[in-house]
Every structure is written in structure tokens, then in C-alpha cells.
C-alpha positions as CSV (number, residue, x, y, z in Angstrom):
1,M,125.0,104.6,134.5
2,I,123.4,105.8,137.2
3,I,122.3,109.8,138.1
4,A,121.3,111.4,141.3
5,I,118.8,114.0,140.7
6,G,118.3,117.1,143.4
7,D,114.9,118.1,144.9
8,V,112.3,118.7,141.5
9,H,109.1,120.1,143.8
10,G,106.8,119.7,140.8
11,E,109.5,121.1,138.0
12,F,109.0,118.6,135.7
13,K,109.4,120.0,132.6
14,G,113.0,121.1,133.9
15,M,113.7,117.7,134.8
16,Q,112.4,116.3,131.6
17,S,114.7,118.2,129.3
18,K,118.0,117.6,131.3
19,M,117.2,113.7,131.4
20,V,116.7,113.9,127.2
21,E,119.8,115.7,127.0
22,I,121.6,113.0,129.4
23,M,120.1,109.9,127.8
24,E,120.5,111.2,123.7
25,S,124.5,111.7,125.0
26,A,124.6,108.5,127.1
27,G,125.0,105.8,124.5
28,E,123.6,103.4,127.1
29,P,120.6,103.0,129.4
30,V,120.6,105.6,132.6
31,N,119.4,104.5,136.0
32,F,118.3,108.4,137.2
33,V,117.9,108.3,140.9
34,Q,115.7,111.4,142.2
35,V,116.3,111.9,146.1
36,G,112.8,113.3,147.2
37,D,110.5,116.1,147.1
38,F,109.7,115.2,143.8
39,G,106.3,117.0,144.3
40,L,103.5,114.5,144.0
41,G,100.5,115.6,145.7
42,F,100.5,119.7,144.9
43,E,98.4,119.1,141.5
44,R,95.7,117.6,140.4
45,P,96.1,114.0,140.1
46,K,95.5,114.3,136.2
47,K,97.9,117.0,135.4
48,D,100.7,114.8,136.9
49,H,99.6,111.7,135.4
50,D,100.1,113.4,132.0
51,R,103.2,114.9,132.4
52,L,104.9,111.8,134.3
53,T,103.5,109.6,131.3
54,T,105.4,112.1,128.7
55,I,108.5,111.4,130.7
56,N,108.0,107.7,130.7
57,H,107.8,107.7,127.2
58,F,111.2,109.0,126.8
59,L,112.6,106.8,129.0
60,K,111.2,103.7,127.6
61,E,112.3,104.7,124.2
62,K,115.8,105.0,126.0
63,D,115.5,101.4,127.9
64,S,116.6,103.8,130.7
65,N,114.6,104.4,134.3
66,L,113.7,106.6,136.8
67,W,113.7,105.5,140.4
68,V,112.0,108.3,142.7
69,I,112.1,108.3,146.6
70,R,109.4,110.1,148.8
71,G,110.6,113.8,150.4
72,N,108.3,115.7,153.0
73,H,107.1,117.6,150.3
74,D,105.2,114.7,148.7
75,N,102.2,112.7,149.2
76,P,103.4,109.2,150.7
77,G,100.4,107.3,149.3
78,F,102.6,107.1,145.8
79,W,104.8,105.4,147.9
80,Q,102.9,102.3,149.0
81,W,103.2,99.2,147.0
82,G,99.9,99.2,144.5
83,C,99.0,102.7,145.0
84,G,99.2,106.0,143.0
85,Y,100.4,106.3,139.4
86,E,102.3,102.6,137.8
87,F,104.4,103.4,134.9
88,S,106.6,100.9,133.1
89,N,109.6,103.0,133.3
90,I,108.8,105.4,136.4
91,H,109.4,103.3,140.2
92,F,108.1,105.2,143.4
93,V,110.4,103.0,145.6
94,P,109.2,102.7,149.4
95,D,111.2,103.4,151.9
96,D,114.6,101.0,152.9
97,S,114.1,99.3,149.9
98,V,116.7,97.6,148.1
99,V,117.6,97.9,144.4
100,E,120.4,96.4,142.5
101,L,121.4,99.0,139.7
102,D,124.4,98.8,137.6
103,G,125.8,96.0,139.6
104,K,125.8,98.3,142.9
105,S,123.7,97.9,145.9
106,C,121.1,100.4,146.8
107,Y,119.3,101.6,149.7
108,F,116.6,104.1,149.3
109,A,114.8,105.8,152.7
110,G,112.7,109.0,152.1
111,G,111.1,111.3,154.3
112,A,112.1,114.5,156.5
113,I,110.7,117.2,158.7
114,S,109.3,120.4,157.0
115,V,110.7,123.2,159.9
116,D,107.7,125.2,158.6
117,R,104.7,122.1,158.7
118,C,102.7,124.3,161.5
119,K,101.6,126.7,158.8
120,R,100.5,124.1,156.6
121,T,97.6,122.2,155.9
122,Q,97.1,118.5,156.4
123,G,96.3,116.5,152.9
124,I,97.0,119.5,151.3
125,D,100.6,120.7,151.3
126,Y,101.6,118.6,154.4
127,W,101.4,114.9,155.4
128,K,101.5,113.4,158.7
129,G,104.3,111.2,159.4
130,E,106.7,112.6,156.6
131,Q,109.6,112.0,158.7
132,Y,112.0,109.0,157.8
133,N,110.6,106.1,160.3
134,V,112.7,102.5,160.7
135,D,110.2,101.1,162.8
136,N,110.0,97.9,160.9
137,I,113.2,97.4,160.1
138,Q,116.0,95.4,162.0
139,F,119.6,96.1,162.4
140,P,122.2,95.5,161.9
141,I,121.2,95.4,158.0
142,P,122.4,92.0,157.2
143,Y,123.7,92.7,153.7
144,P,126.7,95.2,152.2
145,V,124.9,98.8,151.2
146,D,126.9,100.5,148.1
147,I,125.2,103.6,147.2
148,L,122.5,105.2,150.3
149,F,119.8,107.1,148.7
150,T,118.2,109.4,150.9
151,H,115.9,112.7,151.5
152,D,117.3,113.9,154.7
153,V,120.8,113.2,155.9
154,Y,122.6,112.1,159.7
155,H,123.6,115.8,160.2
156,P,127.3,114.8,161.3
157,V,128.3,113.9,158.5
158,S,127.0,116.6,156.7
159,P,127.5,120.3,157.5
160,F,124.1,120.8,158.5
161,G,122.6,120.7,162.4
162,T,119.8,122.0,164.3
163,T,121.5,125.8,165.5
164,S,120.6,127.4,162.4
165,D,118.2,131.1,162.7
166,T,115.5,129.4,161.0
167,M,115.3,126.2,163.2
168,K,115.6,128.6,165.9
169,Y,112.4,130.7,164.4
170,W,110.2,127.6,163.4
171,C,110.8,126.3,167.0
172,E,109.5,129.3,168.3
173,K,106.0,128.5,166.7
174,D,106.1,124.5,166.9
175,E,107.0,123.6,170.4
176,E,107.1,119.9,169.1
177,L,109.9,120.6,166.2
178,M,112.9,120.5,167.9
179,G,112.0,117.1,169.8
180,D,110.7,115.5,166.7
181,T,114.3,116.5,164.6
182,V,116.4,115.1,167.3
183,Y,114.4,111.8,167.1
184,S,114.4,111.9,163.5
185,Q,118.6,112.1,163.9
186,I,118.7,109.5,165.8
187,V,116.6,107.8,163.5
188,F,118.9,108.3,160.9
189,K,122.2,107.5,163.2
190,N,120.8,103.8,163.9
191,L,120.5,103.6,159.7
192,Y,124.0,104.9,159.3
193,D,125.4,103.0,161.4
194,S,124.2,99.7,160.3
195,I,125.4,100.4,156.5
196,Y,128.8,101.1,158.1
197,K,129.0,98.7,160.0
198,I,129.1,96.0,157.0
199,N,130.8,98.6,154.3
200,P,132.4,101.6,155.8
201,N,133.3,102.8,151.8
202,F,129.6,103.0,150.9
203,S,128.8,106.8,149.3
204,W,125.7,108.9,150.3
205,Y,123.3,111.0,148.2
206,H,120.8,113.0,149.3
207,G,118.7,115.9,148.8
208,H,116.3,118.4,151.4
209,Y,118.4,121.3,152.0
210,H,118.9,122.8,148.6
211,E,122.8,123.0,148.5
212,S,125.3,121.7,146.5
213,H,128.8,120.0,148.2
214,V,130.5,117.2,149.0
215,T,131.6,116.4,152.9
216,N,134.3,114.1,153.2
217,N,133.7,112.2,156.5
218,D,137.0,110.5,157.4
219,G,136.6,108.9,154.4
220,Q,132.9,108.4,154.1
221,I,131.3,110.5,151.1
222,V,128.4,112.3,151.5
223,H,127.0,114.5,148.1
224,S,124.4,117.0,148.8
225,L,122.1,117.5,145.7
226,S,120.5,121.1,144.7
227,I,117.3,121.5,143.4
228,L,116.8,120.5,140.2
229,E,121.2,119.2,140.4
230,F,122.0,116.4,138.2
231,K,125.3,114.2,139.5
232,E,126.8,111.2,137.9
233,V,126.9,108.3,140.8
234,R,128.8,106.0,138.5
């Protein structure tokens, strides 16, 4: 079983409660995939470590796993191989990793742009290089992907865009925001096109926008998850 989880933003207690409920009723191991904005980096490291240790304990008991991708509201240091916390059943998956879960090839890509980044402080509640970047990835991706898990999304396959009042407000305060956002969308288009070319029937799960809905884009299904939303993938 695969269960996708929307943005958490450090609400680990609420996430843990729902995870335990699902694991106790599932009757089989569960792979939870959290789609970014987990919320690491805002609290003291020991506090986060203690809370995650408790979650890892329950996961281990049920032979289940939690796979976490990087959001824009996460310290990216935790997603570098050999860095950050290490748990037996919680995995911080670096961008552009492929993991087989429940017989499905799953592609992970984290990161997004914080529209309010100009009011944030580097290293405290904002980290440069937060957006998704594929400079080191060779396109097209040479293998079929069944499920794409990301934090952000390619706007043409979703209801989101760059013309909202909120976006206009922050662009007036951050003159580079629109250009960076447009470039980020170009990067996502490259990822989307590459995966679609080999398997046009892949499904896509993402967070970031705090809205829950399903979009059918000419048969290509995109799932947007709200905060602490749990959705069964398969």
C-alpha cells in the first residue's frame, strides 16, 4: 500500500496519529510518501529528532516506511546523502531519486519557490536554492516512471498559475520572483515531458498549494494534496 501525505509544516503529532490509525487497520506494510514542506529546520534539531524517533518506532513495529521529499519550507541539508538524521524507517529522499514501492517505479523531486522569500531570513526560515533544479539530470529519463511525487507542479496540468493576486503582490516586492518562477516552470516542463514520453499514463502527486483536488489533463491525472491530507495511491 502507498499513501501520499500533503504538507506537514512541522505538525508531526497530527501526522503520527493518522499514520498509526492507517497502519493498524491496513493489515499490510504501508509506504507513506510525504510530498514536501515536512517542516525540518525551524525547530531545535534535538526536538525534531525526538519527535521523529517516536514516529520511526511505530513505523518499524508495523514494517512500514515514510519517504519524505524536500519542500521549500525545509532545510535542504537533511536531504543530502549522509547528512541530517538517519532512521531505519524514515527516509529523506534526494531530488531525482527513483525508488520502487509496491511494484511501482516512483520518481521523487522536491523544492519550490517561496513567494514571500523577500521577508524571510536565510538559514532561519528560508534556504537559497529552494526551487527544483535538474542541471545534473540527463533528459530524456531512460526508464518508465509510474508515479511522480513532487512538491511543486507544472502549472498547465493543474489549476495553478502565475497571475494570482498573491503572486502580483509579492512580485511588486521581489523583482526577481516572476523570472525565477517562470524558469522553475520551464524546468518542470522538461521533467514532465521526459516522463510523459515514456509513460503517458503516469500519475502525479504534489503539495505546496494547500488545496485538495484532482485534475484530468487529457487522461493524465494530477493529485493536489492539502495540508495533512492522506490519500491512498494504490
